[in-house]
PDBQT receptor file of N, H, CA, C and O in Angstrom, charges set to zero:
ATOM      1  N   UNK A   1     -18.467  30.459   6.456  1.00  0.00    +0.000 N 
ATOM      2  CA  UNK A   1     -19.563  29.508   6.114  1.00  0.00    +0.000 C 
ATOM      3  C   UNK A   1     -20.745  29.839   5.392  1.00  0.00    +0.000 C 
ATOM      4  O   UNK A   1     -20.681  30.898   4.768  1.00  0.00    +0.000 OA
ATOM      5  N   UNK A   2     -21.665  29.284   5.330  1.00  0.00    +0.000 N 
ATOM      6  H   UNK A   2     -21.718  28.423   5.837  1.00  0.00    +0.000 HD
ATOM      7  CA  UNK A   2     -22.798  29.491   5.042  1.00  0.00    +0.000 C 
ATOM      8  C   UNK A   2     -23.751  29.438   6.301  1.00  0.00    +0.000 C 
ATOM      9  O   UNK A   2     -24.870  28.967   6.507  1.00  0.00    +0.000 OA
ATOM     10  N   UNK A   3     -22.955  30.025   6.942  1.00  0.00    +0.000 N 
ATOM     11  H   UNK A   3     -22.046  30.408   6.775  1.00  0.00    +0.000 HD
ATOM     12  CA  UNK A   3     -24.389  30.069   8.261  1.00  0.00    +0.000 C 
ATOM     13  C   UNK A   3     -24.813  31.516   8.266  1.00  0.00    +0.000 C 
ATOM     14  O   UNK A   3     -23.791  32.169   8.476  1.00  0.00    +0.000 OA
ATOM     15  N   UNK A   4     -25.933  32.379   8.121  1.00  0.00    +0.000 N 
ATOM     16  H   UNK A   4     -26.763  31.849   7.950  1.00  0.00    +0.000 HD
ATOM     17  CA  UNK A   4     -26.703  33.081   8.081  1.00  0.00    +0.000 C 
ATOM     18  C   UNK A   4     -26.779  34.026   9.411  1.00  0.00    +0.000 C 
ATOM     19  O   UNK A   4     -26.738  33.377  10.456  1.00  0.00    +0.000 OA
ATOM     20  N   UNK A   5     -26.850  35.011   9.516  1.00  0.00    +0.000 N 
ATOM     21  H   UNK A   5     -26.883  35.538   8.667  1.00  0.00    +0.000 HD
ATOM     22  CA  UNK A   5     -27.373  35.816  10.829  1.00  0.00    +0.000 C 
ATOM     23  C   UNK A   5     -28.454  34.995  11.601  1.00  0.00    +0.000 C 
ATOM     24  O   UNK A   5     -28.360  34.572  12.753  1.00  0.00    +0.000 OA
ATOM     25  N   UNK A   6     -29.525  34.853  10.714  1.00  0.00    +0.000 N 
ATOM     26  H   UNK A   6     -29.601  35.197   9.778  1.00  0.00    +0.000 HD
ATOM     27  CA  UNK A   6     -30.768  33.990  11.346  1.00  0.00    +0.000 C 
ATOM     28  C   UNK A   6     -30.450  33.075  11.784  1.00  0.00    +0.000 C 
ATOM     29  O   UNK A   6     -31.035  32.785  12.827  1.00  0.00    +0.000 OA
ATOM     30  N   UNK A   7     -29.644  32.340  11.411  1.00  0.00    +0.000 N 
ATOM     31  H   UNK A   7     -29.168  32.576  10.563  1.00  0.00    +0.000 HD
ATOM     32  CA  UNK A   7     -28.876  31.068  12.349  1.00  0.00    +0.000 C 
ATOM     33  C   UNK A   7     -28.269  30.792  13.547  1.00  0.00    +0.000 C 
ATOM     34  O   UNK A   7     -28.396  29.906  14.393  1.00  0.00    +0.000 OA
ATOM     35  N   UNK A   8     -27.524  31.840  13.406  1.00  0.00    +0.000 N 
ATOM     36  H   UNK A   8     -27.421  32.559  12.719  1.00  0.00    +0.000 HD
ATOM     37  CA  UNK A   8     -26.849  31.986  14.501  1.00  0.00    +0.000 C 
ATOM     38  C   UNK A   8     -27.698  32.734  15.966  1.00  0.00    +0.000 C 
ATOM     39  O   UNK A   8     -27.386  32.464  17.125  1.00  0.00    +0.000 OA
ATOM     40  N   UNK A   9     -28.804  33.701  15.565  1.00  0.00    +0.000 N 
ATOM     41  H   UNK A   9     -29.058  33.920  14.623  1.00  0.00    +0.000 HD
ATOM     42  CA  UNK A   9     -29.527  34.084  16.412  1.00  0.00    +0.000 C 
ATOM     43  C   UNK A   9     -30.444  32.708  17.159  1.00  0.00    +0.000 C 
ATOM     44  O   UNK A   9     -30.983  32.630  18.263  1.00  0.00    +0.000 OA
ATOM     45  N   UNK A  10     -30.368  31.989  16.338  1.00  0.00    +0.000 N 
ATOM     46  H   UNK A  10     -29.930  32.053  15.441  1.00  0.00    +0.000 HD
ATOM     47  CA  UNK A  10     -31.040  30.870  16.824  1.00  0.00    +0.000 C 
ATOM     48  C   UNK A  10     -30.120  29.606  17.312  1.00  0.00    +0.000 C 
ATOM     49  O   UNK A  10     -30.409  28.424  17.125  1.00  0.00    +0.000 OA
ATOM     50  N   UNK A  11     -29.092  30.040  17.896  1.00  0.00    +0.000 N 
ATOM     51  H   UNK A  11     -28.858  31.000  18.048  1.00  0.00    +0.000 HD
ATOM     52  CA  UNK A  11     -27.751  29.091  18.535  1.00  0.00    +0.000 C 
ATOM     53  C   UNK A  11     -28.004  29.503  19.755  1.00  0.00    +0.000 C 
ATOM     54  O   UNK A  11     -28.549  30.529  20.164  1.00  0.00    +0.000 OA
ATOM     55  N   UNK A  12     -27.259  28.002  20.647  1.00  0.00    +0.000 N 
ATOM     56  H   UNK A  12     -26.817  27.169  20.316  1.00  0.00    +0.000 HD
ATOM     57  CA  UNK A  12     -27.336  28.361  21.875  1.00  0.00    +0.000 C 
ATOM     58  C   UNK A  12     -25.562  29.407  21.852  1.00  0.00    +0.000 C 
ATOM     59  O   UNK A  12     -24.624  29.276  21.066  1.00  0.00    +0.000 OA
ATOM     60  N   UNK A  13     -25.713  30.395  23.072  1.00  0.00    +0.000 N 
ATOM     61  H   UNK A  13     -26.475  30.502  23.710  1.00  0.00    +0.000 HD
ATOM     62  CA  UNK A  13     -24.739  31.357  23.246  1.00  0.00    +0.000 C 
ATOM     63  C   UNK A  13     -23.188  30.470  22.940  1.00  0.00    +0.000 C 
ATOM     64  O   UNK A  13     -22.426  30.963  22.108  1.00  0.00    +0.000 OA
ATOM     65  N   UNK A  14     -22.862  29.408  23.519  1.00  0.00    +0.000 N 
ATOM     66  H   UNK A  14     -23.481  29.009  24.195  1.00  0.00    +0.000 HD
ATOM     67  CA  UNK A  14     -22.003  28.540  23.461  1.00  0.00    +0.000 C 
ATOM     68  C   UNK A  14     -21.502  28.029  22.188  1.00  0.00    +0.000 C 
ATOM     69  O   UNK A  14     -20.356  28.160  21.758  1.00  0.00    +0.000 OA
ATOM     70  N   UNK A  15     -22.610  27.355  21.559  1.00  0.00    +0.000 N 
ATOM     71  H   UNK A  15     -23.541  27.248  21.908  1.00  0.00    +0.000 HD
ATOM     72  CA  UNK A  15     -22.260  27.355  20.260  1.00  0.00    +0.000 C 
ATOM     73  C   UNK A  15     -22.023  28.300  19.204  1.00  0.00    +0.000 C 
ATOM     74  O   UNK A  15     -21.418  28.087  18.153  1.00  0.00    +0.000 OA
ATOM     75  N   UNK A  16     -22.657  29.557  19.662  1.00  0.00    +0.000 N 
ATOM     76  H   UNK A  16     -23.148  29.730  20.516  1.00  0.00    +0.000 HD
ATOM     77  CA  UNK A  16     -22.248  30.662  18.755  1.00  0.00    +0.000 C 
ATOM     78  C   UNK A  16     -21.125  31.072  18.932  1.00  0.00    +0.000 C 
ATOM     79  O   UNK A  16     -20.632  31.489  17.884  1.00  0.00    +0.000 OA
ATOM     80  N   UNK A  17     -20.310  31.167  20.022  1.00  0.00    +0.000 N 
ATOM     81  H   UNK A  17     -20.710  30.828  20.874  1.00  0.00    +0.000 HD
ATOM     82  CA  UNK A  17     -19.025  31.487  20.366  1.00  0.00    +0.000 C 
ATOM     83  C   UNK A  17     -18.233  30.679  19.622  1.00  0.00    +0.000 C 
ATOM     84  O   UNK A  17     -17.199  31.054  19.070  1.00  0.00    +0.000 OA
ATOM     85  N   UNK A  18     -18.664  29.627  19.589  1.00  0.00    +0.000 N 
ATOM     86  H   UNK A  18     -19.504  29.323  20.037  1.00  0.00    +0.000 HD
ATOM     87  CA  UNK A  18     -17.638  28.326  18.897  1.00  0.00    +0.000 C 
ATOM     88  C   UNK A  18     -17.688  28.751  17.598  1.00  0.00    +0.000 C 
ATOM     89  O   UNK A  18     -16.575  29.033  17.152  1.00  0.00    +0.000 OA
ATOM     90  N   UNK A  19     -18.722  28.911  16.740  1.00  0.00    +0.000 N 
ATOM     91  H   UNK A  19     -19.625  28.682  17.102  1.00  0.00    +0.000 HD
ATOM     92  CA  UNK A  19     -18.784  29.242  15.613  1.00  0.00    +0.000 C 
ATOM     93  C   UNK A  19     -18.188  30.643  14.907  1.00  0.00    +0.000 C 
ATOM     94  O   UNK A  19     -17.654  30.742  13.802  1.00  0.00    +0.000 OA
ATOM     95  N   UNK A  20     -18.416  31.568  15.776  1.00  0.00    +0.000 N 
ATOM     96  H   UNK A  20     -18.850  31.488  16.673  1.00  0.00    +0.000 HD
ATOM     97  CA  UNK A  20     -17.248  32.558  15.654  1.00  0.00    +0.000 C 
ATOM     98  C   UNK A  20     -15.906  32.326  15.779  1.00  0.00    +0.000 C 
ATOM     99  O   UNK A  20     -15.151  32.896  14.992  1.00  0.00    +0.000 OA
ATOM    100  N   UNK A  21     -15.336  31.387  16.862  1.00  0.00    +0.000 N 
ATOM    101  H   UNK A  21     -15.949  30.923  17.502  1.00  0.00    +0.000 HD
ATOM    102  CA  UNK A  21     -14.205  30.852  16.492  1.00  0.00    +0.000 C 
ATOM    103  C   UNK A  21     -13.411  30.116  15.626  1.00  0.00    +0.000 C 
ATOM    104  O   UNK A  21     -12.248  30.230  15.239  1.00  0.00    +0.000 OA
ATOM    105  N   UNK A  22     -14.380  29.276  15.398  1.00  0.00    +0.000 N 
ATOM    106  H   UNK A  22     -15.325  29.183  15.713  1.00  0.00    +0.000 HD
ATOM    107  CA  UNK A  22     -14.095  28.425  13.908  1.00  0.00    +0.000 C 
ATOM    108  C   UNK A  22     -13.403  29.267  12.684  1.00  0.00    +0.000 C 
ATOM    109  O   UNK A  22     -12.352  29.127  12.059  1.00  0.00    +0.000 OA
ATOM    110  N   UNK A  23     -14.830  30.508  12.616  1.00  0.00    +0.000 N 
ATOM    111  H   UNK A  23     -15.684  30.622  13.123  1.00  0.00    +0.000 HD
ATOM    112  CA  UNK A  23     -14.704  31.043  11.572  1.00  0.00    +0.000 C 
ATOM    113  C   UNK A  23     -13.381  32.338  11.375  1.00  0.00    +0.000 C 
ATOM    114  O   UNK A  23     -12.950  32.790  10.314  1.00  0.00    +0.000 OA
ATOM    115  N   UNK A  24     -12.996  32.673  12.693  1.00  0.00    +0.000 N 
ATOM    116  H   UNK A  24     -13.346  32.306  13.555  1.00  0.00    +0.000 HD
ATOM    117  CA  UNK A  24     -11.993  33.494  13.158  1.00  0.00    +0.000 C 
ATOM    118  C   UNK A  24     -10.496  32.757  12.498  1.00  0.00    +0.000 C 
ATOM    119  O   UNK A  24      -9.722  33.073  11.595  1.00  0.00    +0.000 OA
ATOM    120  N   UNK A  25     -10.567  31.774  13.348  1.00  0.00    +0.000 N 
ATOM    121  H   UNK A  25     -11.196  31.517  14.082  1.00  0.00    +0.000 HD
ATOM    122  CA  UNK A  25      -9.638  30.523  12.787  1.00  0.00    +0.000 C 
ATOM    123  C   UNK A  25      -9.041  30.340  11.277  1.00  0.00    +0.000 C 
ATOM    124  O   UNK A  25      -7.883  30.421  10.869  1.00  0.00    +0.000 OA
ATOM    125  N   UNK A  26     -10.267  30.062  10.603  1.00  0.00    +0.000 N 
ATOM    126  H   UNK A  26     -11.208  29.996  10.935  1.00  0.00    +0.000 HD
ATOM    127  CA  UNK A  26     -10.427  30.130   9.171  1.00  0.00    +0.000 C 
ATOM    128  C   UNK A  26      -9.839  31.179   8.325  1.00  0.00    +0.000 C 
ATOM    129  O   UNK A  26      -9.339  30.989   7.216  1.00  0.00    +0.000 OA
ATOM    130  N   UNK A  27      -9.958  32.502   9.053  1.00  0.00    +0.000 N 
ATOM    131  H   UNK A  27     -10.364  32.656   9.954  1.00  0.00    +0.000 HD
ATOM    132  CA  UNK A  27      -9.922  33.515   8.386  1.00  0.00    +0.000 C 
ATOM    133  C   UNK A  27      -8.139  33.964   8.621  1.00  0.00    +0.000 C 
ATOM    134  O   UNK A  27      -7.444  34.623   7.847  1.00  0.00    +0.000 OA
ATOM    135  N   UNK A  28      -7.839  33.502   9.624  1.00  0.00    +0.000 N 
ATOM    136  H   UNK A  28      -8.404  32.967  10.253  1.00  0.00    +0.000 HD
ATOM    137  CA  UNK A  28      -6.578  33.704  10.394  1.00  0.00    +0.000 C 
ATOM    138  C   UNK A  28      -5.333  32.598   9.204  1.00  0.00    +0.000 C 
ATOM    139  O   UNK A  28      -4.387  33.025   8.541  1.00  0.00    +0.000 OA
ATOM    140  N   UNK A  29      -5.740  31.429   9.300  1.00  0.00    +0.000 N 
ATOM    141  H   UNK A  29      -6.508  31.082   9.838  1.00  0.00    +0.000 HD
ATOM    142  CA  UNK A  29      -5.200  30.917   8.316  1.00  0.00    +0.000 C 
ATOM    143  C   UNK A  29      -5.306  31.655   6.804  1.00  0.00    +0.000 C 
ATOM    144  O   UNK A  29      -4.269  31.748   6.147  1.00  0.00    +0.000 OA
ATOM    145  N   UNK A  30      -5.962  31.927   6.521  1.00  0.00    +0.000 N 
ATOM    146  H   UNK A  30      -6.805  31.851   7.055  1.00  0.00    +0.000 HD
ATOM    147  CA  UNK A  30      -6.279  32.745   5.147  1.00  0.00    +0.000 C 
ATOM    148  C   UNK A  30      -4.959  34.010   5.102  1.00  0.00    +0.000 C 
ATOM    149  O   UNK A  30      -3.988  34.154   4.360  1.00  0.00    +0.000 OA
ATOM    150  N   UNK A  31      -5.378  34.628   6.036  1.00  0.00    +0.000 N 
ATOM    151  H   UNK A  31      -6.167  34.511   6.638  1.00  0.00    +0.000 HD
ATOM    152  CA  UNK A  31      -4.497  36.274   6.294  1.00  0.00    +0.000 C 
ATOM    153  C   UNK A  31      -2.814  35.699   6.464  1.00  0.00    +0.000 C 
ATOM    154  O   UNK A  31      -1.825  36.302   6.047  1.00  0.00    +0.000 OA
ATOM    155  N   UNK A  32      -2.822  34.353   7.205  1.00  0.00    +0.000 N 
ATOM    156  H   UNK A  32      -3.625  33.864   7.544  1.00  0.00    +0.000 HD
ATOM    157  CA  UNK A  32      -1.358  34.146   7.409  1.00  0.00    +0.000 C 
ATOM    158  C   UNK A  32      -0.408  33.839   5.910  1.00  0.00    +0.000 C 
ATOM    159  O   UNK A  32       0.785  34.048   5.690  1.00  0.00    +0.000 OA
ATOM    160  N   UNK A  33      -1.204  33.413   5.260  1.00  0.00    +0.000 N 
ATOM    161  H   UNK A  33      -2.173  33.243   5.439  1.00  0.00    +0.000 HD
ATOM    162  CA  UNK A  33      -0.661  33.013   3.545  1.00  0.00    +0.000 C 
ATOM    163  C   UNK A  33      -0.666  34.588   2.616  1.00  0.00    +0.000 C 
ATOM    164  O   UNK A  33      -0.102  34.801   1.543  1.00  0.00    +0.000 OA
ATOM    165  N   UNK A  34      -1.273  35.288   3.216  1.00  0.00    +0.000 N 
ATOM    166  H   UNK A  34      -1.731  35.116   4.088  1.00  0.00    +0.000 HD
ATOM    167  CA  UNK A  34      -1.234  36.770   2.486  1.00  0.00    +0.000 C 
ATOM    168  C   UNK A  34      -0.314  37.605   3.061  1.00  0.00    +0.000 C 
ATOM    169  O   UNK A  34      -0.292  38.822   2.877  1.00  0.00    +0.000 OA
ATOM    170  N   UNK A  35       0.515  36.934   3.813  1.00  0.00    +0.000 N 
ATOM    171  H   UNK A  35       0.497  35.945   3.962  1.00  0.00    +0.000 HD
ATOM    172  CA  UNK A  35       1.891  37.694   4.443  1.00  0.00    +0.000 C 
ATOM    173  C   UNK A  35       2.919  38.243   3.561  1.00  0.00    +0.000 C 
ATOM    174  O   UNK A  35       3.266  37.533   2.617  1.00  0.00    +0.000 OA
ATOM    175  N   UNK A  36       3.589  39.650   3.747  1.00  0.00    +0.000 N 
ATOM    176  H   UNK A  36       3.307  40.227   4.514  1.00  0.00    +0.000 HD
ATOM    177  CA  UNK A  36       4.910  39.674   2.716  1.00  0.00    +0.000 C 
ATOM    178  C   UNK A  36       5.671  38.618   2.634  1.00  0.00    +0.000 C 
ATOM    179  O   UNK A  36       6.078  38.068   3.657  1.00  0.00    +0.000 OA
ATOM    180  N   UNK A  37       5.948  38.219   1.526  1.00  0.00    +0.000 N 
ATOM    181  H   UNK A  37       5.617  38.667   0.695  1.00  0.00    +0.000 HD
ATOM    182  CA  UNK A  37       7.352  37.011   1.690  1.00  0.00    +0.000 C 
ATOM    183  C   UNK A  37       6.624  35.693   0.961  1.00  0.00    +0.000 C 
ATOM    184  O   UNK A  37       7.179  34.786   0.340  1.00  0.00    +0.000 OA
ATOM    185  N   UNK A  38       5.318  35.866   1.216  1.00  0.00    +0.000 N 
ATOM    186  H   UNK A  38       4.868  36.602   1.721  1.00  0.00    +0.000 HD
ATOM    187  CA  UNK A  38       4.914  34.137   1.091  1.00  0.00    +0.000 C 
ATOM    188  C   UNK A  38       4.275  33.838  -0.609  1.00  0.00    +0.000 C 
ATOM    189  O   UNK A  38       3.657  32.873  -1.058  1.00  0.00    +0.000 OA
ATOM    190  N   UNK A  39       4.713  35.052  -1.228  1.00  0.00    +0.000 N 
ATOM    191  H   UNK A  39       5.215  35.836  -0.864  1.00  0.00    +0.000 HD
ATOM    192  CA  UNK A  39       4.205  34.778  -2.565  1.00  0.00    +0.000 C 
ATOM    193  C   UNK A  39       5.716  33.821  -2.790  1.00  0.00    +0.000 C 
ATOM    194  O   UNK A  39       5.710  32.605  -2.983  1.00  0.00    +0.000 OA
ATOM    195  N   UNK A  40       6.875  34.619  -2.717  1.00  0.00    +0.000 N 
ATOM    196  H   UNK A  40       6.880  35.606  -2.559  1.00  0.00    +0.000 HD
ATOM    197  CA  UNK A  40       8.191  33.831  -2.848  1.00  0.00    +0.000 C 
ATOM    198  C   UNK A  40       7.969  32.183  -2.130  1.00  0.00    +0.000 C 
ATOM    199  O   UNK A  40       8.594  31.243  -2.620  1.00  0.00    +0.000 OA
ATOM    200  N   UNK A  41       7.328  32.035  -1.321  1.00  0.00    +0.000 N 
ATOM    201  H   UNK A  41       6.820  32.799  -0.922  1.00  0.00    +0.000 HD
ATOM    202  CA  UNK A  41       7.654  30.515  -0.964  1.00  0.00    +0.000 C 
ATOM    203  C   UNK A  41       6.717  29.875  -1.721  1.00  0.00    +0.000 C 
ATOM    204  O   UNK A  41       6.881  28.665  -1.877  1.00  0.00    +0.000 OA
ATOM    205  N   UNK A  42       5.225  30.703  -2.523  1.00  0.00    +0.000 N 
ATOM    206  H   UNK A  42       5.092  31.686  -2.396  1.00  0.00    +0.000 HD
ATOM    207  CA  UNK A  42       4.469  29.811  -3.046  1.00  0.00    +0.000 C 
ATOM    208  C   UNK A  42       5.190  29.865  -4.253  1.00  0.00    +0.000 C 
ATOM    209  O   UNK A  42       5.418  28.718  -4.636  1.00  0.00    +0.000 OA
ATOM    210  N   UNK A  43       5.664  30.762  -5.047  1.00  0.00    +0.000 N 
ATOM    211  H   UNK A  43       5.479  31.694  -4.735  1.00  0.00    +0.000 HD
ATOM    212  CA  UNK A  43       6.756  30.558  -6.319  1.00  0.00    +0.000 C 
ATOM    213  C   UNK A  43       7.790  29.398  -6.269  1.00  0.00    +0.000 C 
ATOM    214  O   UNK A  43       8.108  28.614  -7.163  1.00  0.00    +0.000 OA
ATOM    215  N   UNK A  44       8.197  29.487  -5.086  1.00  0.00    +0.000 N 
ATOM    216  H   UNK A  44       7.939  30.124  -4.359  1.00  0.00    +0.000 HD
ATOM    217  CA  UNK A  44       9.410  27.765  -4.738  1.00  0.00    +0.000 C 
ATOM    218  C   UNK A  44       8.344  26.750  -4.719  1.00  0.00    +0.000 C 
ATOM    219  O   UNK A  44       8.866  25.745  -5.201  1.00  0.00    +0.000 OA
ATOM    220  N   UNK A  45       7.353  26.538  -4.471  1.00  0.00    +0.000 N 
ATOM    221  H   UNK A  45       6.928  27.355  -4.079  1.00  0.00    +0.000 HD
ATOM    222  CA  UNK A  45       6.577  25.490  -4.163  1.00  0.00    +0.000 C 
ATOM    223  C   UNK A  45       6.156  25.215  -5.475  1.00  0.00    +0.000 C 
ATOM    224  O   UNK A  45       6.291  24.020  -5.739  1.00  0.00    +0.000 OA
ATOM    225  N   UNK A  46       5.573  26.067  -6.635  1.00  0.00    +0.000 N 
ATOM    226  H   UNK A  46       5.464  27.037  -6.421  1.00  0.00    +0.000 HD
ATOM    227  CA  UNK A  46       5.357  25.827  -7.564  1.00  0.00    +0.000 C 
ATOM    228  C   UNK A  46       6.445  25.265  -8.360  1.00  0.00    +0.000 C 
ATOM    229  O   UNK A  46       6.225  24.170  -8.879  1.00  0.00    +0.000 OA
ATOM    230  N   UNK A  47       7.817  25.935  -8.589  1.00  0.00    +0.000 N 
ATOM    231  H   UNK A  47       7.995  26.824  -8.168  1.00  0.00    +0.000 HD
ATOM    232  CA  UNK A  47       8.811  25.583  -9.327  1.00  0.00    +0.000 C 
ATOM    233  C   UNK A  47       9.596  23.906  -8.748  1.00  0.00    +0.000 C 
ATOM    234  O   UNK A  47      10.230  23.201  -9.533  1.00  0.00    +0.000 OA
ATOM    235  N   UNK A  48       9.405  23.587  -7.488  1.00  0.00    +0.000 N 
ATOM    236  H   UNK A  48       8.889  24.159  -6.851  1.00  0.00    +0.000 HD
ATOM    237  CA  UNK A  48       9.723  22.435  -7.190  1.00  0.00    +0.000 C 
ATOM    238  C   UNK A  48       8.435  21.719  -7.630  1.00  0.00    +0.000 C 
ATOM    239  O   UNK A  48       9.018  21.106  -8.524  1.00  0.00    +0.000 OA
ATOM    240  N   UNK A  49       7.235  21.311  -7.737  1.00  0.00    +0.000 N 
ATOM    241  H   UNK A  49       6.761  21.809  -7.011  1.00  0.00    +0.000 HD
ATOM    242  CA  UNK A  49       6.285  20.616  -8.038  1.00  0.00    +0.000 C 
ATOM    243  C   UNK A  49       6.518  20.210  -9.717  1.00  0.00    +0.000 C 
ATOM    244  O   UNK A  49       6.457  19.110 -10.266  1.00  0.00    +0.000 OA
ATOM    245  N   UNK A  50       6.884  21.923 -10.421  1.00  0.00    +0.000 N 
ATOM    246  H   UNK A  50       6.934  22.817  -9.975  1.00  0.00    +0.000 HD
ATOM    247  CA  UNK A  50       7.074  21.608 -11.778  1.00  0.00    +0.000 C 
ATOM    248  C   UNK A  50       8.188  20.878 -12.056  1.00  0.00    +0.000 C 
ATOM    249  O   UNK A  50       8.139  20.150 -13.048  1.00  0.00    +0.000 OA
ATOM    250  N   UNK A  51       9.413  20.916 -11.251  1.00  0.00    +0.000 N 
ATOM    251  H   UNK A  51       9.453  21.508 -10.445  1.00  0.00    +0.000 HD
ATOM    252  CA  UNK A  51      10.487  20.158 -11.614  1.00  0.00    +0.000 C 
ATOM    253  C   UNK A  51      10.196  18.674 -11.307  1.00  0.00    +0.000 C 
ATOM    254  O   UNK A  51      10.776  17.754 -11.885  1.00  0.00    +0.000 OA
ATOM    255  N   UNK A  52       9.322  18.520 -10.422  1.00  0.00    +0.000 N 
ATOM    256  H   UNK A  52       8.851  19.267  -9.952  1.00  0.00    +0.000 HD
ATOM    257  CA  UNK A  52       9.240  17.287  -9.990  1.00  0.00    +0.000 C 
ATOM    258  C   UNK A  52       8.400  16.392 -11.294  1.00  0.00    +0.000 C 
ATOM    259  O   UNK A  52       8.861  15.337 -11.730  1.00  0.00    +0.000 OA
ATOM    260  N   UNK A  53       7.338  16.903 -11.720  1.00  0.00    +0.000 N 
ATOM    261  H   UNK A  53       6.964  17.760 -11.366  1.00  0.00    +0.000 HD
ATOM    262  CA  UNK A  53       6.732  16.483 -12.910  1.00  0.00    +0.000 C 
ATOM    263  C   UNK A  53       7.245  16.115 -13.855  1.00  0.00    +0.000 C 
ATOM    264  O   UNK A  53       6.891  15.212 -14.613  1.00  0.00    +0.000 OA
ATOM    265  N   UNK A  54       8.810  17.290 -13.935  1.00  0.00    +0.000 N 
ATOM    266  H   UNK A  54       9.098  18.023 -13.319  1.00  0.00    +0.000 HD
ATOM    267  CA  UNK A  54       9.129  16.696 -15.250  1.00  0.00    +0.000 C 
ATOM    268  C   UNK A  54      10.008  15.637 -15.636  1.00  0.00    +0.000 C 
ATOM    269  O   UNK A  54      10.216  15.153 -16.749  1.00  0.00    +0.000 OA
ATOM    270  N   UNK A  55      10.640  15.278 -14.153  1.00  0.00    +0.000 N 
ATOM    271  H   UNK A  55      10.471  15.671 -13.250  1.00  0.00    +0.000 HD
ATOM    272  CA  UNK A  55      11.485  14.284 -14.014  1.00  0.00    +0.000 C 
ATOM    273  C   UNK A  55      10.549  13.136 -14.320  1.00  0.00    +0.000 C 
ATOM    274  O   UNK A  55       9.354  13.230 -14.042  1.00  0.00    +0.000 OA
ATOM    275  N   UNK A  56      11.153  11.850 -14.991  1.00  0.00    +0.000 N 
ATOM    276  H   UNK A  56      12.124  11.773 -15.217  1.00  0.00    +0.000 HD
ATOM    277  CA  UNK A  56      10.546  10.508 -15.120  1.00  0.00    +0.000 C 
ATOM    278  C   UNK A  56      10.601   9.768 -13.698  1.00  0.00    +0.000 C 
ATOM    279  O   UNK A  56      11.459   9.801 -12.815  1.00  0.00    +0.000 OA
ATOM    280  N   UNK A  57       9.569   9.194 -13.777  1.00  0.00    +0.000 N 
ATOM    281  H   UNK A  57       8.872   9.167 -14.494  1.00  0.00    +0.000 HD
ATOM    282  CA  UNK A  57       9.193   8.173 -12.464  1.00  0.00    +0.000 C 
ATOM    283  C   UNK A  57      10.196   7.319 -12.368  1.00  0.00    +0.000 C 
ATOM    284  O   UNK A  57      10.343   6.752 -13.450  1.00  0.00    +0.000 OA
ATOM    285  N   UNK A  58      11.214   6.842 -11.298  1.00  0.00    +0.000 N 
ATOM    286  H   UNK A  58      11.095   7.303 -10.418  1.00  0.00    +0.000 HD
ATOM    287  CA  UNK A  58      12.197   5.878 -10.768  1.00  0.00    +0.000 C 
ATOM    288  C   UNK A  58      11.583   5.059 -10.350  1.00  0.00    +0.000 C 
ATOM    289  O   UNK A  58      10.906   5.129  -9.324  1.00  0.00    +0.000 OA
ATOM    290  N   UNK A  59      11.749   3.790 -11.324  1.00  0.00    +0.000 N 
ATOM    291  H   UNK A  59      12.300   3.734 -12.157  1.00  0.00    +0.000 HD
ATOM    292  CA  UNK A  59      10.925   2.401 -10.748  1.00  0.00    +0.000 C 
ATOM    293  C   UNK A  59      11.906   1.470  -9.557  1.00  0.00    +0.000 C 
ATOM    294  O   UNK A  59      12.916   0.914  -9.988  1.00  0.00    +0.000 OA
ATOM    295  N   UNK A  60      11.770   1.421  -8.987  1.00  0.00    +0.000 N 
ATOM    296  H   UNK A  60      10.949   1.873  -8.637  1.00  0.00    +0.000 HD
ATOM    297  CA  UNK A  60      12.126   0.091  -8.206  1.00  0.00    +0.000 C 
ATOM    298  C   UNK A  60      11.935  -0.943  -8.700  1.00  0.00    +0.000 C 
ATOM    299  O   UNK A  60      10.879  -1.285  -9.232  1.00  0.00    +0.000 OA
ATOM    300  N   UNK A  61      13.441  -1.931  -8.543  1.00  0.00    +0.000 N 
ATOM    301  H   UNK A  61      14.299  -1.654  -8.110  1.00  0.00    +0.000 HD
ATOM    302  CA  UNK A  61      12.915  -3.256  -9.250  1.00  0.00    +0.000 C 
ATOM    303  C   UNK A  61      13.001  -4.158  -7.963  1.00  0.00    +0.000 C 
ATOM    304  O   UNK A  61      13.561  -3.928  -6.891  1.00  0.00    +0.000 OA
ATOM    305  N   UNK A  62      12.428  -5.028  -8.297  1.00  0.00    +0.000 N 
ATOM    306  H   UNK A  62      11.973  -5.214  -9.168  1.00  0.00    +0.000 HD
ATOM    307  CA  UNK A  62      12.302  -6.057  -6.904  1.00  0.00    +0.000 C 
ATOM    308  C   UNK A  62      13.397  -7.221  -7.102  1.00  0.00    +0.000 C 
ATOM    309  O   UNK A  62      13.771  -7.807  -8.118  1.00  0.00    +0.000 OA
ATOM    310  N   UNK A  63      13.741  -7.326  -5.848  1.00  0.00    +0.000 N 
ATOM    311  H   UNK A  63      13.437  -6.850  -5.023  1.00  0.00    +0.000 HD
ATOM    312  CA  UNK A  63      14.678  -8.221  -5.734  1.00  0.00    +0.000 C 
ATOM    313  C   UNK A  63      13.788 -10.102  -5.808  1.00  0.00    +0.000 C 
ATOM    314  O   UNK A  63      12.724 -10.569  -5.402  1.00  0.00    +0.000 OA
ATOM    315  N   UNK A  64      14.783 -10.541  -6.429  1.00  0.00    +0.000 N 
ATOM    316  H   UNK A  64      15.648 -10.162  -6.759  1.00  0.00    +0.000 HD
ATOM    317  CA  UNK A  64      14.075 -11.902  -6.217  1.00  0.00    +0.000 C 
ATOM    318  C   UNK A  64      14.865 -12.633  -5.263  1.00  0.00    +0.000 C 
ATOM    319  O   UNK A  64      16.095 -12.585  -5.229  1.00  0.00    +0.000 OA
ATOM    320  N   UNK A  65      13.956 -13.484  -4.292  1.00  0.00    +0.000 N 
ATOM    321  H   UNK A  65      12.957 -13.523  -4.320  1.00  0.00    +0.000 HD
ATOM    322  CA  UNK A  65      14.572 -14.164  -2.854  1.00  0.00    +0.000 C 
ATOM    323  C   UNK A  65      14.941 -15.321  -3.829  1.00  0.00    +0.000 C 
ATOM    324  O   UNK A  65      14.199 -15.842  -4.661  1.00  0.00    +0.000 OA
ATOM    325  N   UNK A  66      16.264 -15.618  -3.548  1.00  0.00    +0.000 N 
ATOM    326  H   UNK A  66      16.867 -15.194  -2.872  1.00  0.00    +0.000 HD
ATOM    327  CA  UNK A  66      16.789 -16.983  -3.642  1.00  0.00    +0.000 C 
ATOM    328  C   UNK A  66      16.285 -18.118  -3.293  1.00  0.00    +0.000 C 
ATOM    329  O   UNK A  66      16.922 -19.157  -3.473  1.00  0.00    +0.000 OA
TER     330      UNK A  66
């Protein structure tokens, strides 16, 4: 984040610990995406999105009430 070391020095110790956990959790999500094999998953997602973009949009007809 944009927290500098000076800002952390002024924080309450509990708030500092909370900020460190938040940063660690954010880094964990980033590292999780970099695991071996995730490139294949990413490619599959991109292929599915490209396929969906190429298909025409199906429009539903409104049924007329009698």
